[in-house]
C-alpha positions in Angstrom: 77.8 -55.2 -27.0 77.9 -52.9 -30.0 76.7 -54.7 -33.2 77.2 -51.8 -35.5 79.9 -52.1 -38.0 82.5 -49.3 -37.6 82.6 -48.4 -41.3 78.8 -48.7 -42.0 77.4 -45.7 -43.7 74.7 -43.7 -42.0 71.6 -42.6 -43.9 69.3 -39.6 -43.6 66.5 -41.3 -45.5 63.2 -41.2 -43.7 61.8 -44.5 -42.4 58.8 -45.6 -44.5 55.9 -46.9 -42.3 53.3 -48.9 -44.2 49.7 -47.4 -43.8 47.3 -49.1 -41.4 43.9 -50.4 -42.5 42.1 -48.0 -40.1 41.0 -44.6 -41.3 42.7 -41.5 -39.8 39.7 -40.6 -37.6 38.0 -43.7 -36.4 34.5 -43.2 -34.9 32.9 -46.0 -32.9 30.0 -48.0 -34.1 28.7 -48.3 -30.5 29.1 -46.4 -27.3 28.9 -47.7 -23.8 27.0 -45.6 -21.2 29.5 -43.6 -19.1 29.9 -44.4 -15.4 27.5 -42.6 -13.1 28.7 -39.0 -12.5 30.8 -38.9 -15.7 30.1 -37.5 -19.1 30.3 -39.3 -22.4 33.7 -38.9 -23.9 32.3 -38.4 -27.5 29.3 -36.2 -26.9 29.7 -34.7 -23.5 26.2 -35.8 -22.5 25.5 -37.1 -19.1 24.5 -40.7 -18.3 21.0 -39.7 -17.2 20.3 -37.7 -20.4 21.6 -40.6 -22.6 19.2 -42.9 -20.6 16.3 -40.6 -21.4 17.1 -40.9 -25.1 17.5 -44.7 -25.2 14.9 -46.0 -22.8 11.1 -46.1 -23.5 9.2 -43.8 -21.3 6.1 -41.6 -21.2 8.1 -38.6 -22.3 9.0 -40.3 -25.6 5.7 -42.2 -26.0 7.5 -45.5 -25.5 9.6 -44.9 -28.6 13.2 -44.0 -27.8 14.9 -41.4 -30.0 18.2 -43.3 -30.1 18.8 -47.0 -30.8 20.4 -49.1 -28.1 21.1 -52.8 -27.5 21.6 -54.9 -24.4 24.2 -57.7 -24.5 23.6 -60.4 -21.9 24.7 -63.9 -21.1 22.0 -66.5 -21.2 19.9 -66.3 -18.1 21.6 -63.2 -16.7 19.4 -60.4 -15.4 21.9 -57.6 -16.2 24.0 -56.9 -19.2 25.9 -54.2 -21.0 23.8 -51.5 -22.8 25.4 -50.2 -26.0 24.2 -47.1 -27.9 24.2 -46.9 -31.7 26.7 -44.0 -32.3 25.2 -43.1 -35.7 21.7 -43.0 -34.3 22.9 -40.7 -31.4 24.8 -38.5 -33.8 21.8 -38.2 -36.1 19.6 -37.2 -33.1 22.1 -34.5 -32.0 22.4 -33.1 -35.5 18.6 -33.1 -36.0 18.3 -31.0 -32.8 21.2 -28.7 -33.4 20.5 -25.0 -33.0 21.2 -22.7 -35.9 24.3 -20.4 -35.7 24.2 -16.6 -36.3 24.0 -17.0 -40.1 21.4 -19.8 -40.0 24.0 -22.5 -40.4 24.3 -25.6 -38.2 27.7 -25.9 -36.6 29.7 -28.9 -37.9 
């Protein structure tokens, strides 16, 4: 059934959409480790390399370079490990190689 009035005027005015509260390019606060065999969607780093950055080991003298957190239910042996995105980004930028003119790529 057509509910449009036959003599109603059409308009060419653009539709105004109210802005959302989220910024245009939203970056995550935390990242989850990618599944085995897959790369991180934000950094392109492998799961094993991310693990080497977040877990204490002899190679990092027991002090991981990137902050991470484990969320578990009470009494559970396993949980979800989340990486602090800002800490990972800071690590990547601190280890970025200089470009041809001595500038770090942004």
